[in-house]
N, C-alpha and C positions, 0 to 999 in steps of 0.2 A: 812613189807611185806616179806613173805617167800614162798608163794605157787603160782602155776600156776593160780589157780582159782582167787586169790586176784589180780594178775597182769591183767588177762583178765577182771575182774569186774571193775578195775580202768580204763582200756582203754575204755571199753564200756561206762563208765560214762562221758567220755570227750565229747560225743555227736557226732551224725552222723558217727558212727564207726560200724564195724562188725568184727566178727571173721571168719577166713577162714582156711580150711585144704586142700590146693591144692596138696599136695604131697602124695605118697603112704605111706610114713613114717608118721604116725599120731603123732609122737613126736613133730612135728612142728605146732604151732599155729601162724598164721599171723594175725595181727590186721591192718585193712585197713580203709581208709577214704571212706565214702559212695560216695561223689561227684566225686572223681577221681580214686578210687580203689588203691591208693598208700598205700604201707605198711609203717607203722610208728613203729611197734614193732614186733619182731620175738621172740616168747616165746617157750622155749624148755627145756628139762631135759638133764643134762650132769654132770657127776662126782657127783652124789647124790645131786645135787642142781638144782633149777630152774634158768635159765639164760634168760635175755632179751636183745636182740640186739636193740639199739636205734640209730637214726641218730643224729649227732651233728654238730654244726658249727665248722670250723677248730680250732679256738681258744679254744673252750670248750673241744675238744677231749683230749688234753694233760692235761688241768686243772683237769678234772674228774679222769683221770688215775693217776695223781700225788697225788690227794687228798685221793683216796681209792684204796687199793691193789686189791679189788674185782671189780674194773672197769678196763677192759683190752681191747686191740684191738679186734674188733668184730670177733667172730667165724663164718667162712664161708662167710663173707661179706668184702667189701672194707674197709680196716683199716684206710683210710684217711677220711672217712665220717661216720663211724659207730663204736660204742663201745658196748661191752658186759657188762651187769651188772650181777654179780653173787649174787643171793639172799641167802647169807650165814649168814645174821643177823648182818653184820659189817657196813652196810650203813644205816644211819637214813632214815626212811620211807619218810620223806618230801623231801629228796634229790633224792630218787628213783622217786617219783612223779614228781619232777622238770625235771629230765632227760627225762622221758616219755613224759611229757607235751611239752618240747622243740622239741622232735622228731615229735610229733603230729603237732605242729605249722610249722615246717620246711617242712612237706610233704603236708600241707593243700593247696588247690587250691587258686590262687590269685583272 
């Protein structure tokens, strides 16, 4: 996965999700849960790459950051709950899918 479109399409495929553009800056795409409107992915362009902010459990935050240099503390979000994934081709697609899926599950209504 390298593009914004691929990221959006994957998020939409998780079910009961929608894309939102709530800011004047159209660089930001927010992927939300239909039932509770919670954001599980923030997709944007920065430094010539697509970035995705995803929510993580505390133990997973450090794990992903240590495993991949392209997973960093979240840009513009709480660094204790969110990571940024930089889509530069260095992270296997299945790992990107897993991080997005975890964020989706963490923000899903109970």
